[in-house]
TORPA-4810 file (N, C-alpha, C, O; in nm, 3 decimals):
<nodes>
NODE_1_0.086_-0.117_0.000_0.000_0.000_0.000_0.091_0.124_0.000_0.192_0.127_0.070_M
NODE_2_0.053_0.224_-0.078_0.134_0.346_-0.086_0.098_0.443_0.026_0.007_0.418_0.105_N
NODE_3_0.172_0.554_0.032_0.152_0.654_0.139_0.011_0.713_0.136_-0.049_0.737_0.240_A
NODE_4_-0.041_0.736_0.016_-0.176_0.793_0.005_-0.280_0.698_0.064_-0.377_0.742_0.125_A
NODE_5_-0.260_0.568_0.046_-0.352_0.469_0.102_-0.349_0.470_0.254_-0.454_0.460_0.318_G
NODE_6_-0.229_0.481_0.311_-0.217_0.487_0.457_-0.282_0.614_0.513_-0.346_0.610_0.618_H
NODE_7_-0.265_0.724_0.443_-0.326_0.851_0.486_-0.478_0.839_0.482_-0.546_0.883_0.574_I
NODE_8_-0.531_0.781_0.374_-0.677_0.767_0.361_-0.734_0.680_0.472_-0.841_0.710_0.526_A
NODE_9_-0.663_0.573_0.508_-0.710_0.487_0.616_-0.705_0.562_0.749_-0.797_0.551_0.830_I
NODE_10_-0.599_0.639_0.771_-0.588_0.718_0.893_-0.699_0.819_0.906_-0.757_0.835_1.014_G
NODE_11_-0.730_0.888_0.797_-0.839_0.987_0.798_-0.971_0.918_0.825_-1.053_0.970_0.901_V
NODE_12_-0.994_0.804_0.764_-1.120_0.730_0.785_-1.135_0.690_0.931_-1.245_0.699_0.985_A
NODE_13_-1.027_0.647_0.996_-1.034_0.609_1.137_-1.065_0.728_1.226_-1.142_0.717_1.321_L
NODE_14_-1.007_0.843_1.195_-1.034_0.964_1.273_-1.180_1.003_1.259_-1.245_1.037_1.359_V
NODE_15_-1.233_0.998_1.138_-1.373_1.035_1.115_-1.466_0.938_1.187_-1.562_0.981_1.250_V
NODE_16_-1.438_0.809_1.180_-1.524_0.711_1.246_-1.517_0.725_1.398_-1.619_0.707_1.466_L
NODE_17_-1.402_0.756_1.451_-1.389_0.777_1.596_-1.469_0.898_1.641_-1.531_0.895_1.747_T
NODE_18_-1.470_1.005_1.561_-1.544_1.126_1.596_-1.694_1.101_1.596_-1.768_1.171_1.665_A
NODE_19_-1.739_1.003_1.521_-1.883_0.974_1.512_-1.928_0.875_1.618_-2.046_0.841_1.624_C
NODE_20_-1.838_0.828_1.701_-1.871_0.729_1.802_-1.962_0.785_1.909_-1.991_0.905_1.910_G
NODE_21_-2.007_0.699_1.999_-2.096_0.744_2.106_-2.028_0.845_2.199_-1.907_0.838_2.219_P
NODE_22_-2.106_0.936_2.254_-2.050_1.035_2.346_-2.049_0.977_2.487_-2.113_0.875_2.514_M
NODE_23_-1.977_1.043_2.574_-1.969_0.997_2.713_-2.105_1.010_2.781_-2.189_1.091_2.742_S
NODE_24_-2.125_0.928_2.881_-2.251_0.932_2.956_-2.270_1.067_3.024_-2.382_1.117_3.032_A
NODE_25_-2.162_1.126_3.071_-2.171_1.257_3.137_-2.216_1.365_3.040_-2.304_1.445_3.073_S
NODE_26_-2.157_1.368_2.923_-2.194_1.467_2.820_-2.338_1.443_2.775_-2.413_1.539_2.756_R
NODE_27_-2.377_1.317_2.756_-2.514_1.284_2.715_-2.613_1.328_2.822_-2.721_1.378_2.788_A
NODE_28_-2.579_1.310_2.950_-2.668_1.353_3.057_-2.693_1.503_3.049_-2.807_1.548_3.058_Y
NODE_29_-2.587_1.581_3.031_-2.601_1.726_3.022_-2.686_1.766_2.902_-2.780_1.845_2.915_D
NODE_30_-2.653_1.712_2.786_-2.724_1.746_2.662_-2.871_1.704_2.669_-2.960_1.783_2.637_L
NODE_31_-2.895_1.581_2.709_-3.031_1.527_2.708_-3.118_1.585_2.820_-3.239_1.598_2.804_C
NODE_32_-3.057_1.620_2.934_-3.133_1.684_3.042_-3.182_1.821_2.995_-3.296_1.858_3.021_S
NODE_33_-3.096_1.894_2.926_-3.136_2.025_2.873_-3.249_2.010_2.772_-3.345_2.087_2.774_E
NODE_34_-3.237_1.912_2.685_-3.343_1.889_2.585_-3.475_1.853_2.654_-3.581_1.897_2.611_R
NODE_35_-3.468_1.773_2.760_-3.589_1.734_2.834_-3.651_1.855_2.904_-3.773_1.868_2.907_A
NODE_36_-3.567_1.943_2.961_-3.620_2.065_3.026_-3.693_2.152_2.925_-3.798_2.209_2.956_R
NODE_37_-3.638_2.163_2.806_-3.704_2.243_2.703_-3.830_2.176_2.650_-3.918_2.243_2.597_L
NODE_38_-3.839_2.044_2.663_-3.963_1.974_2.626_-4.071_1.999_2.730_-4.190_1.997_2.698_A
NODE_39_-4.030_2.023_2.854_-4.125_2.048_2.962_-4.183_2.188_2.956_-4.301_2.208_2.984_A
NODE_40_-4.100_2.286_2.919_-4.148_2.424_2.911_-4.051_2.509_2.829_-3.931_2.482_2.827_Q
NODE_41_-4.103_2.611_2.763_-4.015_2.701_2.689_-3.928_2.781_2.784_-3.957_2.791_2.904_P
NODE_42_-3.822_2.837_2.732_-3.733_2.921_2.812_-3.724_3.056_2.745_-3.718_3.065_2.623_R
NODE_43_-3.724_3.160_2.825_-3.714_3.295_2.769_-3.626_3.384_2.852_-3.589_3.353_2.965_G
NODE_44_-3.593_3.497_2.792_-3.509_3.596_2.860_-3.556_3.734_2.816_-3.585_3.756_2.698_M
NODE_45_-3.563_3.824_2.910_-3.598_3.964_2.881_-3.494_4.052_2.946_-3.457_4.033_3.062_I
NODE_46_-3.446_4.148_2.870_-3.351_4.244_2.924_-3.400_4.385_2.900_-3.447_4.419_2.791_G
NODE_47_-3.391_4.468_3.002_-3.434_4.607_2.994_-3.320_4.694_3.046_-3.256_4.661_3.146_V
NODE_48_-3.295_4.804_2.977_-3.188_4.892_3.021_-3.215_5.036_2.984_-3.296_5.066_2.897_G
NODE_49_-3.146_5.124_3.053_-3.156_5.267_3.025_-3.013_5.319_3.015_-2.930_5.294_3.102_V
NODE_50_-2.989_5.391_2.909_-2.856_5.447_2.890_-2.865_5.587_2.833_-2.973_5.646_2.829_G
NODE_51_-2.753_5.638_2.789_-2.751_5.774_2.734_-2.835_5.785_2.607_-2.880_5.894_2.571_S
NODE_52_-2.857_5.673_2.540_-2.940_5.674_2.419_-3.087_5.650_2.448_-3.167_5.640_2.355_G
NODE_53_-3.124_5.639_2.574_-3.264_5.614_2.610_-3.283_5.472_2.658_-3.187_5.400_2.687_G
NODE_54_-3.407_5.433_2.667_-3.442_5.299_2.715_-3.427_5.198_2.602_-3.445_5.231_2.484_A
NODE_55_-3.393_5.075_2.639_-3.385_4.967_2.541_-3.435_4.839_2.605_-3.433_4.823_2.727_S
NODE_56_-3.479_4.749_2.521_-3.527_4.620_2.568_-3.490_4.513_2.467_-3.491_4.537_2.346_A
NODE_57_-3.456_4.396_2.516_-3.426_4.281_2.431_-3.498_4.161_2.488_-3.538_4.160_2.604_T
NODE_58_-3.515_4.061_2.407_-3.579_3.940_2.453_-3.555_3.825_2.358_-3.527_3.845_2.240_G
NODE_59_-3.567_3.706_2.411_-3.559_3.585_2.329_-3.640_3.476_2.395_-3.661_3.478_2.516_S
NODE_60_-3.684_3.381_2.316_-3.759_3.268_2.369_-3.718_3.144_2.289_-3.701_3.150_2.167_I
NODE_61_-3.703_3.033_2.360_-3.669_2.906_2.296_-3.788_2.814_2.315_-3.827_2.782_2.427_I
NODE_62_-3.847_2.772_2.205_-3.956_2.675_2.206_-3.916_2.562_2.113_-3.890_2.584_1.995_I
NODE_63_-3.909_2.440_2.166_-3.866_2.327_2.084_-3.986_2.252_2.025_-4.099_2.267_2.071_T
NODE_64_-3.958_2.173_1.924_-4.064_2.091_1.863_-4.113_1.986_1.963_-4.229_1.946_1.957_S
NODE_65_-4.026_1.942_2.054_-4.069_1.847_2.157_-4.179_1.908_2.244_-4.276_1.840_2.278_D
NODE_66_-4.164_2.036_2.281_-4.264_2.105_2.362_-4.394_2.123_2.282_-4.503_2.096_2.333_Y
NODE_67_-4.381_2.168_2.159_-4.499_2.193_2.075_-4.580_2.065_2.054_-4.703_2.068_2.052_I
NODE_68_-4.509_1.954_2.039_-4.578_1.827_2.015_-4.620_1.758_2.144_-4.678_1.649_2.140_Q
NODE_69_-4.593_1.820_2.258_-4.636_1.766_2.387_-4.566_1.638_2.428_-4.625_1.554_2.496_G
NODE_70_-4.442_1.620_2.388_-4.368_1.499_2.421_-4.334_1.495_2.570_-4.303_1.598_2.631_R
NODE_71_-4.339_1.377_2.626_-4.303_1.354_2.766_-4.154_1.382_2.784_-4.072_1.318_2.718_D
NODE_72_-4.116_1.475_2.872_-3.974_1.507_2.892_-3.889_1.386_2.931_-3.772_1.377_2.892_P
NODE_73_-3.946_1.292_3.008_-3.871_1.173_3.048_-3.844_1.082_2.928_-3.737_1.021_2.920_Y
NODE_74_-3.939_1.073_2.837_-3.919_0.995_2.715_-3.819_1.065_2.622_-3.737_1.000_2.558_L
NODE_75_-3.826_1.197_2.615_-3.730_1.274_2.536_-3.589_1.248_2.588_-3.497_1.226_2.510_V
NODE_76_-3.572_1.251_2.720_-3.443_1.226_2.782_-3.392_1.086_2.750_-3.278_1.070_2.708_Y
NODE_77_-3.476_0.987_2.770_-3.438_0.848_2.747_-3.397_0.824_2.602_-3.294_0.762_2.574_D
NODE_78_-3.478_0.873_2.509_-3.449_0.856_2.367_-3.320_0.926_2.328_-3.238_0.869_2.256_T
NODE_79_-3.304_1.048_2.373_-3.183_1.125_2.344_-3.059_1.053_2.396_-2.959_1.042_2.325_C
NODE_80_-3.066_1.005_2.520_-2.951_0.937_2.581_-2.914_0.813_2.502_-2.796_0.788_2.476_F
NODE_81_-3.013_0.734_2.465_-2.987_0.611_2.390_-2.928_0.641_2.252_-2.839_0.569_2.205_R
NODE_82_-2.977_0.745_2.187_-2.926_0.781_2.054_-2.781_0.828_2.062_-2.704_0.802_1.969_Q
NODE_83_-2.744_0.894_2.168_-2.610_0.951_2.178_-2.506_0.860_2.240_-2.386_0.879_2.217_N
NODE_84_-2.549_0.761_2.318_-2.452_0.672_2.383_-2.462_0.528_2.337_-2.367_0.451_2.350_T
NODE_85_-2.577_0.490_2.282_-2.597_0.351_2.243_-2.641_0.264_2.360_-2.649_0.142_2.348_G
NODE_86_-2.669_0.328_2.476_-2.713_0.253_2.594_-2.816_0.337_2.670_-2.838_0.454_2.639_A
NODE_87_-2.878_0.274_2.768_-2.977_0.344_2.849_-2.914_0.444_2.942_-2.793_0.438_2.967_G
NODE_88_-2.993_0.537_2.995_-2.942_0.638_3.087_-2.875_0.576_3.210_-2.918_0.474_3.262_P
NODE_89_-2.769_0.641_3.255_-2.696_0.597_3.374_-2.740_0.673_3.498_-2.712_0.631_3.610_T
NODE_90_-2.810_0.785_3.478_-2.863_0.864_3.588_-3.006_0.902_3.556_-3.038_0.925_3.439_R
NODE_91_-3.092_0.910_3.656_-3.230_0.952_3.630_-3.235_1.101_3.596_-3.149_1.179_3.639_P
NODE_92_-3.334_1.138_3.522_-3.355_1.278_3.486_-3.403_1.354_3.608_-3.489_1.307_3.683_L
NODE_93_-3.346_1.471_3.628_-3.388_1.560_3.735_-3.429_1.692_3.673_-3.345_1.769_3.628_S
NODE_94_-3.561_1.718_3.669_-3.610_1.842_3.607_-3.603_1.957_3.701_-3.640_2.069_3.665_L
</nodes>
């Protein structure tokens, strides 16, 4: 096999490793957040006064899981399994 073949195999291994399952700790953080957003939307409002006058900002996050009324515990379980390939290692705490 030539050098280009060895490089191609090395690149393929790096790509496949990057696509592997994530750690249980990272999955817990990611999936817990997704479950919280399935339970209720999140928003932020900011109000301020400065030399240019009053200002206000705001944002709201509404997920499709919330709109479709999905059970946050099921969202958590499904997310965890998709990202780790196994069941949750810790219970969801909303």
